[in-house]
MMTF fields as JSON, N, C-alpha, C and O atoms, coordinates in Angstrom:
{
  "mmtfVersion": "1.0.0",
  "mmtfProducer": "UNKNOWN",
  "numBonds": 271,
  "numAtoms": 272,
  "numGroups": 68,
  "numChains": 1,
  "numModels": 1,
  "chainsPerModel": [1],
  "groupsPerChain": [68],
  "chainIdList": ["A"],
  "bondAtomList": [4, 2, 8, 6, 12, 10, 16, 14, 20, 18, 24, 22, 28, 26, 32, 30, 36, 34, 40, 38, 44, 42, 48, 46, 52, 50, 56, 54, 60, 58, 64, 62, 68, 66, 72, 70, 76, 74, 80, 78, 84, 82, 88, 86, 92, 90, 96, 94, 100, 98, 104, 102, 108, 106, 112, 110, 116, 114, 120, 118, 124, 122, 128, 126, 132, 130, 136, 134, 140, 138, 144, 142, 148, 146, 152, 150, 156, 154, 160, 158, 164, 162, 168, 166, 172, 170, 176, 174, 180, 178, 184, 182, 188, 186, 192, 190, 196, 194, 200, 198, 204, 202, 208, 206, 212, 210, 216, 214, 220, 218, 224, 222, 228, 226, 232, 230, 236, 234, 240, 238, 244, 242, 248, 246, 252, 250, 256, 254, 260, 258, 264, 262, 268, 266],
  "bondOrderList": [1, 1, 1, 1, 1, 1, 1, 1, 1, 1, 1, 1, 1, 1, 1, 1, 1, 1, 1, 1, 1, 1, 1, 1, 1, 1, 1, 1, 1, 1, 1, 1, 1, 1, 1, 1, 1, 1, 1, 1, 1, 1, 1, 1, 1, 1, 1, 1, 1, 1, 1, 1, 1, 1, 1, 1, 1, 1, 1, 1, 1, 1, 1, 1, 1, 1, 1],
  "groupList": [{"groupName": "MET", "atomNameList": ["N", "CA", "C", "O"], "elementList": ["N", "C", "C", "O"], "formalChargeList": [0, 0, 0, 0], "bondAtomList": [1, 0, 2, 1, 3, 2], "bondOrderList": [1, 1, 2], "singleLetterCode": "M", "chemCompType": "L-PEPTIDE LINKING"}, {"groupName": "LEU", "atomNameList": ["N", "CA", "C", "O"], "elementList": ["N", "C", "C", "O"], "formalChargeList": [0, 0, 0, 0], "bondAtomList": [1, 0, 2, 1, 3, 2], "bondOrderList": [1, 1, 2], "singleLetterCode": "L", "chemCompType": "L-PEPTIDE LINKING"}, {"groupName": "GLY", "atomNameList": ["N", "CA", "C", "O"], "elementList": ["N", "C", "C", "O"], "formalChargeList": [0, 0, 0, 0], "bondAtomList": [1, 0, 2, 1, 3, 2], "bondOrderList": [1, 1, 2], "singleLetterCode": "G", "chemCompType": "PEPTIDE LINKING"}, {"groupName": "GLU", "atomNameList": ["N", "CA", "C", "O"], "elementList": ["N", "C", "C", "O"], "formalChargeList": [0, 0, 0, 0], "bondAtomList": [1, 0, 2, 1, 3, 2], "bondOrderList": [1, 1, 2], "singleLetterCode": "E", "chemCompType": "L-PEPTIDE LINKING"}, {"groupName": "LYS", "atomNameList": ["N", "CA", "C", "O"], "elementList": ["N", "C", "C", "O"], "formalChargeList": [0, 0, 0, 0], "bondAtomList": [1, 0, 2, 1, 3, 2], "bondOrderList": [1, 1, 2], "singleLetterCode": "K", "chemCompType": "L-PEPTIDE LINKING"}, {"groupName": "ILE", "atomNameList": ["N", "CA", "C", "O"], "elementList": ["N", "C", "C", "O"], "formalChargeList": [0, 0, 0, 0], "bondAtomList": [1, 0, 2, 1, 3, 2], "bondOrderList": [1, 1, 2], "singleLetterCode": "I", "chemCompType": "L-PEPTIDE LINKING"}, {"groupName": "SER", "atomNameList": ["N", "CA", "C", "O"], "elementList": ["N", "C", "C", "O"], "formalChargeList": [0, 0, 0, 0], "bondAtomList": [1, 0, 2, 1, 3, 2], "bondOrderList": [1, 1, 2], "singleLetterCode": "S", "chemCompType": "L-PEPTIDE LINKING"}, {"groupName": "TYR", "atomNameList": ["N", "CA", "C", "O"], "elementList": ["N", "C", "C", "O"], "formalChargeList": [0, 0, 0, 0], "bondAtomList": [1, 0, 2, 1, 3, 2], "bondOrderList": [1, 1, 2], "singleLetterCode": "Y", "chemCompType": "L-PEPTIDE LINKING"}, {"groupName": "ASP", "atomNameList": ["N", "CA", "C", "O"], "elementList": ["N", "C", "C", "O"], "formalChargeList": [0, 0, 0, 0], "bondAtomList": [1, 0, 2, 1, 3, 2], "bondOrderList": [1, 1, 2], "singleLetterCode": "D", "chemCompType": "L-PEPTIDE LINKING"}, {"groupName": "ARG", "atomNameList": ["N", "CA", "C", "O"], "elementList": ["N", "C", "C", "O"], "formalChargeList": [0, 0, 0, 0], "bondAtomList": [1, 0, 2, 1, 3, 2], "bondOrderList": [1, 1, 2], "singleLetterCode": "R", "chemCompType": "L-PEPTIDE LINKING"}, {"groupName": "PRO", "atomNameList": ["N", "CA", "C", "O"], "elementList": ["N", "C", "C", "O"], "formalChargeList": [0, 0, 0, 0], "bondAtomList": [1, 0, 2, 1, 3, 2], "bondOrderList": [1, 1, 2], "singleLetterCode": "P", "chemCompType": "L-PEPTIDE LINKING"}, {"groupName": "VAL", "atomNameList": ["N", "CA", "C", "O"], "elementList": ["N", "C", "C", "O"], "formalChargeList": [0, 0, 0, 0], "bondAtomList": [1, 0, 2, 1, 3, 2], "bondOrderList": [1, 1, 2], "singleLetterCode": "V", "chemCompType": "L-PEPTIDE LINKING"}, {"groupName": "PHE", "atomNameList": ["N", "CA", "C", "O"], "elementList": ["N", "C", "C", "O"], "formalChargeList": [0, 0, 0, 0], "bondAtomList": [1, 0, 2, 1, 3, 2], "bondOrderList": [1, 1, 2], "singleLetterCode": "F", "chemCompType": "L-PEPTIDE LINKING"}, {"groupName": "GLN", "atomNameList": ["N", "CA", "C", "O"], "elementList": ["N", "C", "C", "O"], "formalChargeList": [0, 0, 0, 0], "bondAtomList": [1, 0, 2, 1, 3, 2], "bondOrderList": [1, 1, 2], "singleLetterCode": "Q", "chemCompType": "L-PEPTIDE LINKING"}, {"groupName": "ASN", "atomNameList": ["N", "CA", "C", "O"], "elementList": ["N", "C", "C", "O"], "formalChargeList": [0, 0, 0, 0], "bondAtomList": [1, 0, 2, 1, 3, 2], "bondOrderList": [1, 1, 2], "singleLetterCode": "N", "chemCompType": "L-PEPTIDE LINKING"}, {"groupName": "THR", "atomNameList": ["N", "CA", "C", "O"], "elementList": ["N", "C", "C", "O"], "formalChargeList": [0, 0, 0, 0], "bondAtomList": [1, 0, 2, 1, 3, 2], "bondOrderList": [1, 1, 2], "singleLetterCode": "T", "chemCompType": "L-PEPTIDE LINKING"}, {"groupName": "ALA", "atomNameList": ["N", "CA", "C", "O"], "elementList": ["N", "C", "C", "O"], "formalChargeList": [0, 0, 0, 0], "bondAtomList": [1, 0, 2, 1, 3, 2], "bondOrderList": [1, 1, 2], "singleLetterCode": "A", "chemCompType": "L-PEPTIDE LINKING"}],
  "groupTypeList": [0, 1, 2, 3, 1, 4, 3, 4, 5, 1, 6, 5, 5, 6, 6, 7, 8, 9, 10, 11, 1, 12, 4, 8, 5, 4, 8, 13, 1, 14, 5, 6, 15, 8, 16, 1, 4, 9, 3, 1, 7, 8, 1, 0, 4, 3, 2, 1, 5, 4, 4, 3, 4, 2, 9, 7, 15, 1, 15, 3, 6, 2, 4, 9, 6, 1, 13, 9],
  "groupIdList": [1, 2, 3, 4, 5, 6, 7, 8, 9, 10, 11, 12, 13, 14, 15, 16, 17, 18, 19, 20, 21, 22, 23, 24, 25, 26, 27, 28, 29, 30, 31, 32, 33, 34, 35, 36, 37, 38, 39, 40, 41, 42, 43, 44, 45, 46, 47, 48, 49, 50, 51, 52, 53, 54, 55, 56, 57, 58, 59, 60, 61, 62, 63, 64, 65, 66, 67, 68],
  "secStructList": [7, 7, 7, 2, 2, 2, 2, 2, 2, 2, 2, 2, 2, 2, 2, 1, 1, 1, 7, 3, 3, 2, 2, 2, 2, 2, 6, 6, 1, 7, 1, 7, 2, 2, 2, 2, 2, 2, 2, 2, 2, 2, 2, 2, 2, 6, 6, 1, 3, 3, 3, 3, 6, 6, 3, 3, 3, 3, 7, 2, 2, 2, 2, 2, 2, 2, 2, 7],
  "xCoordList": [-39.174, -38.397, -38.258, -38.034, -38.391, -38.287, -36.835, -35.962, -36.595, -35.265, -35.029, -35.958, -33.783, -33.41, -34.144, -34.583, -34.278, -34.939, -36.424, -36.955, -37.084, -38.509, -38.717, -39.659, -37.836, -37.936, -37.754, -38.451, -36.814, -36.561, -37.794, -38.161, -38.432, -39.638, -40.742, -41.412, -40.939, -41.959, -41.646, -42.552, -40.382, -39.989, -40.268, -40.733, -39.981, -40.246, -41.746, -42.153, -42.558, -44.01, -44.498, -45.34, -43.969, -44.433, -43.967, -44.56, -42.918, -42.388, -43.279, -43.133, -44.184, -45.109, -46.39, -46.797, -47.012, -48.293, -49.461, -50.535, -49.204, -50.222, -49.898, -48.785, -50.851, -50.529, -49.411, -49.349, -48.551, -47.295, -47.35, -47.824, -46.862, -46.754, -45.539, -44.566, -45.617, -44.495, -43.229, -42.157, -43.369, -42.229, -41.589, -40.367, -42.412, -41.877, -40.946, -39.899, -41.34, -40.533, -39.29, -38.172, -39.506, -38.404, -37.309, -36.123, -37.707, -36.734, -35.777, -34.677, -36.19, -35.351, -34.543, -33.76, -34.735, -34.027, -33.192, -33.54, -32.117, -31.261, -31.499, -30.581, -32.746, -33.066, -33.891, -34.435, -33.972, -34.708, -36.212, -36.691, -36.929, -38.387, -38.958, -39.848, -38.443, -38.942, -38.691, -39.547, -37.511, -37.188, -38.135, -38.602, -38.419, -39.327, -40.741, -41.419, -41.19, -42.515, -42.63, -43.644, -41.577, -41.551, -41.638, -42.396, -40.859, -40.861, -42.227, -42.737, -42.812, -44.131, -45.188, -46.068, -45.109, -46.043, -45.923, -46.93, -44.691, -44.473, -45.037, -45.679, -44.795, -45.302, -46.829, -47.431, -47.449, -48.923, -49.41, -50.378, -48.734, -49.1, -48.976, -49.768, -47.964, -47.739, -48.689, -48.705, -49.482, -50.456, -49.856, -50.46, -48.684, -48.017, -48.301, -48.214, -48.642, -49.037, -50.274, -50.595, -50.962, -52.078, -51.951, -51.326, -52.557, -52.508, -53.927, -54.788, -54.156, -55.459, -55.238, -54.478, -55.9, -55.799, -54.351, -53.967, -53.55, -52.168, -51.215, -50.072, -51.684, -50.834, -50.746, -51.674, -49.616, -49.344, -49.461, -49.044, -50.035, -50.103, -49.775, -49.882, -49.377, -49.124, -50.445, -51.375, -50.518, -51.641, -51.279, -50.163, -52.203, -51.901, -50.741, -49.862, -50.742, -49.633, -48.306, -47.268, -48.36, -47.154, -46.619, -45.408, -47.515, -47.102, -46.48, -45.455, -47.097, -46.561, -45.205, -44.326, -45.02, -43.737, -42.593, -41.446, -42.891, -41.866, -41.49, -40.391, -42.391, -42.13, -41.307, -40.89, -41.067, -40.291, -38.828, -38.037],
  "yCoordList": [-68.185, -66.975, -66.195, -66.773, -64.903, -64.039, -63.775, -63.762, -63.567, -63.172, -61.701, -60.96, -61.299, -59.92, -58.903, -57.864, -59.198, -58.272, -58.127, -57.017, -59.24, -59.174, -58.385, -57.6, -58.598, -57.838, -56.349, -55.518, -56.023, -54.614, -53.997, -52.865, -54.727, -54.23, -53.996, -52.964, -54.937, -54.77, -53.546, -52.791, -53.343, -52.183, -50.874, -49.904, -50.86, -49.655, -49.352, -48.214, -50.368, -50.16, -49.671, -48.777, -50.255, -49.866, -48.465, -47.843, -47.965, -46.643, -45.5, -44.364, -45.789, -44.764, -44.792, -45.845, -43.653, -43.607, -43.557, -43.032, -44.121, -44.199, -45.399, -45.922, -45.842, -46.897, -46.437, -45.267, -47.354, -47.024, -47.388, -48.461, -46.484, -46.742, -47.627, -47.643, -48.352, -49.169, -48.313, -48.732, -47.114, -46.209, -45.843, -45.723, -45.665, -45.335, -46.439, -46.169, -47.671, -48.817, -48.923, -49.073, -48.841, -48.996, -47.958, -48.269, -46.721, -45.647, -45.933, -45.383, -46.788, -47.064, -48.352, -48.693, -49.058, -50.32, -50.267, -49.575, -50.985, -51.04, -52.37, -53.177, -52.588, -53.821, -53.467, -52.368, -54.403, -54.162, -54.148, -54.662, -53.556, -53.513, -54.928, -55.211, -55.813, -57.191, -57.911, -58.652, -57.687, -58.327, -57.834, -58.626, -56.541, -56.002, -56.532, -56.882, -56.595, -57.157, -58.579, -58.951, -59.371, -60.753, -60.823, -61.621, -59.984, -59.975, -59.55, -60.152, -58.517, -58.05, -59.122, -59.324, -59.799, -60.886, -61.98, -62.469, -62.355, -63.385, -62.945, -63.731, -61.693, -61.181, -61.182, -61.445, -60.887, -60.938, -62.375, -62.643, -63.302, -64.717, -65.243, -66.076, -64.741, -65.165, -64.458, -64.761, -63.513, -62.814, -61.743, -61.372, -61.238, -60.238, -58.803, -57.867, -58.646, -57.329, -57.497, -58.593, -56.371, -56.385, -55.159, -54.163, -55.259, -54.17, -53.718, -54.513, -52.433, -51.838, -50.554, -49.687, -50.433, -49.229, -48.881, -47.711, -49.916, -49.693, -49.325, -48.941, -49.44, -49.097, -50.274, -51.074, -50.365, -51.505, -51.136, -50.056, -52.049, -51.895, -53.245, -54.297, -53.181, -54.413, -55.003, -54.271, -56.302, -56.984, -57.143, -56.814, -57.638, -57.902, -58.886, -58.727, -59.904, -60.893, -60.213, -60.528, -59.286, -58.548, -57.721, -57.665, -57.073, -56.275, -57.179, -56.836, -58.328, -59.268, -59.8, -59.972, -60.063, -60.621, -59.628, -60.037, -58.34, -57.332, -57.233, -56.792, -57.639, -57.526, -58.685, -58.651, -59.705, -60.87, -60.548, -61.411],
  "zCoordList": [39.511, 39.742, 38.433, 37.369, 38.531, 37.359, 37.012, 37.879, 35.735, 35.306, 35.619, 35.943, 35.517, 35.842, 34.968, 35.461, 33.681, 32.766, 33.105, 33.122, 33.37, 33.724, 35.021, 35.131, 35.995, 37.248, 36.99, 37.572, 36.115, 35.795, 35.131, 35.446, 34.217, 33.549, 34.573, 34.533, 35.487, 36.534, 37.388, 37.743, 37.718, 38.519, 37.789, 38.387, 36.501, 35.7, 35.712, 35.947, 35.46, 35.437, 36.799, 36.876, 37.865, 39.204, 39.597, 40.479, 38.96, 39.326, 38.834, 39.285, 37.927, 37.422, 38.244, 38.733, 38.392, 39.105, 38.117, 38.409, 36.946, 35.896, 35.014, 35.072, 34.202, 33.234, 32.287, 31.908, 31.921, 31.242, 29.761, 29.39, 28.926, 27.493, 27.198, 27.952, 26.098, 25.627, 25.551, 25.987, 24.992, 24.82, 26.159, 26.25, 27.2, 28.53, 29.024, 29.612, 28.778, 29.21, 28.329, 28.822, 27.026, 26.048, 26.288, 26.18, 26.614, 26.817, 27.976, 28.022, 28.906, 30.074, 29.944, 30.83, 28.844, 28.646, 27.378, 26.421, 27.377, 26.198, 25.474, 25.326, 25.024, 24.297, 23.061, 22.955, 22.147, 20.905, 21.168, 22.18, 20.245, 20.323, 20.38, 21.182, 19.529, 19.505, 20.825, 21.31, 21.403, 22.682, 23.774, 24.593, 23.79, 24.798, 24.592, 25.558, 23.347, 23.064, 23.601, 24.191, 23.388, 23.857, 25.388, 25.941, 26.056, 27.522, 28.066, 29.011, 27.471, 27.919, 27.681, 28.518, 26.559, 26.266, 27.33, 27.844, 27.652, 28.683, 30.032, 30.728, 30.392, 31.674, 31.707, 32.748, 30.57, 30.501, 30.637, 31.349, 29.95, 30.029, 31.457, 31.898, 32.17, 33.557, 34.526, 35.719, 34.007, 34.849, 35.737, 36.743, 35.392, 36.222, 35.781, 36.575, 34.504, 34.0, 33.133, 32.673, 32.923, 31.968, 31.084, 31.448, 29.921, 28.943, 28.67, 28.294, 28.864, 28.571, 27.807, 28.238, 26.679, 25.844, 25.525, 25.518, 25.26, 24.864, 25.983, 25.732, 27.227, 28.375, 29.326, 29.439, 30.008, 30.873, 32.345, 32.764, 33.123, 34.575, 35.217, 34.588, 36.478, 37.221, 37.699, 38.041, 37.72, 38.362, 39.841, 40.243, 40.643, 42.05, 42.156, 43.002, 41.297, 41.292, 40.957, 41.538, 40.021, 39.65, 40.797, 41.014, 41.537, 42.707, 43.763, 44.351, 44.003, 45.0, 44.592, 45.437, 43.308, 42.86, 43.066, 43.247, 43.039, 43.28, 44.754, 45.091, 45.621, 47.062, 47.605, 48.763, 46.798, 47.266, 47.391, 47.771]
}
């Protein structure tokens, strides 16, 4: 089960109709840059998001995890 912060990050990414910049996510959260980097790294390790050209998108697993 995902923590509240990870779910919020996935929701933010899914709310855009394009790949999302780090700044787009950071602007909507009240956490430090390092904390967000850590959360994004964990989400990538878990296979829920991917990073391409500095932008984040949900993987199929990430989309499914939001529907639970």
